[in-house]
C-alpha positions in Angstrom: -44.2 1.0 21.8 -44.7 -0.6 25.2 -41.9 -1.3 27.5 -40.7 -4.9 27.0 -42.9 -5.6 24.0 -40.4 -6.3 21.2 -43.1 -7.8 18.9 -44.1 -4.2 18.1 -40.6 -3.4 16.8 -39.4 -3.7 13.2 -37.4 -6.9 12.8 -34.1 -5.1 11.8 -34.3 -3.0 15.0 -35.3 -5.7 17.5 -31.6 -6.4 18.5 -31.1 -2.7 19.4 -34.3 -2.5 21.5 -33.5 -5.8 23.2 -30.2 -4.4 24.3 -31.7 -1.1 25.4 -34.3 -3.0 27.5 -31.4 -4.6 29.4 -29.3 -1.4 29.6 -32.0 0.9 31.1 -32.5 -0.2 34.7 -36.0 -0.4 36.0 -35.5 -2.8 38.9 -33.8 -0.5 41.5 -33.2 3.1 42.4 -30.0 3.6 40.5 -30.1 6.4 37.9 -31.7 5.3 34.6 -28.9 7.0 32.6 -26.0 5.6 34.5 -24.9 3.7 31.4 -26.2 6.1 28.7 -23.4 8.6 29.4 -20.8 5.9 28.5 -22.2 5.3 25.0 -22.7 8.9 24.0 -18.9 9.6 23.9 -17.0 8.6 20.9 -15.3 5.3 21.4 -17.5 4.6 24.4 -19.4 1.5 25.0 -20.4 -1.1 27.6 -21.6 -4.6 28.0 -23.7 -6.5 30.5 -25.7 -9.5 31.4 -27.4 -11.4 29.9 -24.8 -11.2 27.2 -25.0 -7.8 25.3 -22.7 -5.1 24.1 -23.1 -1.6 22.5 -20.2 0.4 21.2 -20.1 3.9 19.8 -17.8 4.1 16.7 -16.8 7.3 15.0 -16.5 6.4 11.3 -15.8 9.9 10.2 -15.9 13.2 11.9 -19.5 13.7 10.9 -20.9 10.2 10.9 -21.1 8.0 14.0 -22.4 4.4 14.2 -23.1 1.9 17.0 -22.2 -1.7 16.9 -24.8 -3.7 18.9 -24.4 -7.3 19.8 -26.4 -9.8 21.9 -25.9 -13.5 22.6 -28.5 -15.1 20.3 -29.1 -17.9 22.9 -30.2 -15.2 25.3 -32.0 -12.8 23.0 -33.3 -15.2 20.4 -32.4 -12.6 17.7 -30.4 -13.2 14.6 -28.1 -11.7 13.4 -26.3 -11.4 16.7 -24.5 -8.2 15.6 -25.8 -5.2 13.7 -24.4 -1.7 13.0 -26.9 1.2 13.5 -26.6 4.9 12.7 -26.4 7.3 15.7 -29.7 8.7 14.6 -31.4 5.3 14.8 -29.9 4.6 18.2 -30.8 8.0 19.7 -34.4 7.7 18.5 -34.6 4.1 19.9 -33.3 5.4 23.3 -35.9 8.2 23.2 -38.7 5.8 22.4 -37.5 3.3 25.0 -37.3 6.0 27.7 -40.9 7.1 26.9 -42.1 3.5 27.1 -40.3 3.0 30.4 -41.9 6.2 31.9 -45.3 5.0 30.8 -44.8 1.6 32.5 -43.1 3.1 35.5 -44.7 6.5 36.2 -42.5 7.0 39.2 -39.6 7.4 36.8 -41.3 9.8 34.5 -39.6 13.0 35.8 -36.2 11.4 35.6 -36.9 10.2 32.1 -37.9 13.7 31.1 -34.7 15.2 32.5 -32.6 12.6 30.6 -34.4 13.3 27.3 -33.5 17.0 27.7 -30.0 16.4 29.1 -29.0 14.3 26.1 -31.1 16.2 23.6 -33.0 13.1 22.5 -36.0 13.6 20.3 -38.5 12.0 18.0 -37.8 11.8 14.2 -39.9 15.0 13.9 -37.5 16.8 16.3 -40.1 16.9 19.1 -38.5 16.2 22.5 -41.6 15.4 24.5 -45.0 13.8 24.2 -48.1 15.8 24.7 -48.4 17.1 28.3 -44.7 17.5 29.0 -43.3 20.9 29.4 -39.7 22.2 28.9 -37.7 21.9 32.1 
């Protein structure tokens, strides 16, 4: 995946990646994970411009989901709201962070620290792409 290229994403996951693209700041020096910590807690969530929301919902003690919404007039994506499993969201965050670090190499070290801090990993359980070392 390339940062900002939603055409590469499966149609049922485009909404999630669109929201993540707006949630992970690239345009200033604020920490990339300043909002991530708010969605990893049960019941946590946030919203922002241009019209998006993500909410962490605990369905049962062992199964968490995320409700993701974006204004279809801004995103161009329908349906405007979808529920994703925590596994899908965590993988999408991992993949988005890697794409961000490839596009913005000056943020690569911070991305690596975030991936390890939140224990994000690929579907195969690998935390890091080739060339990264454990911190």
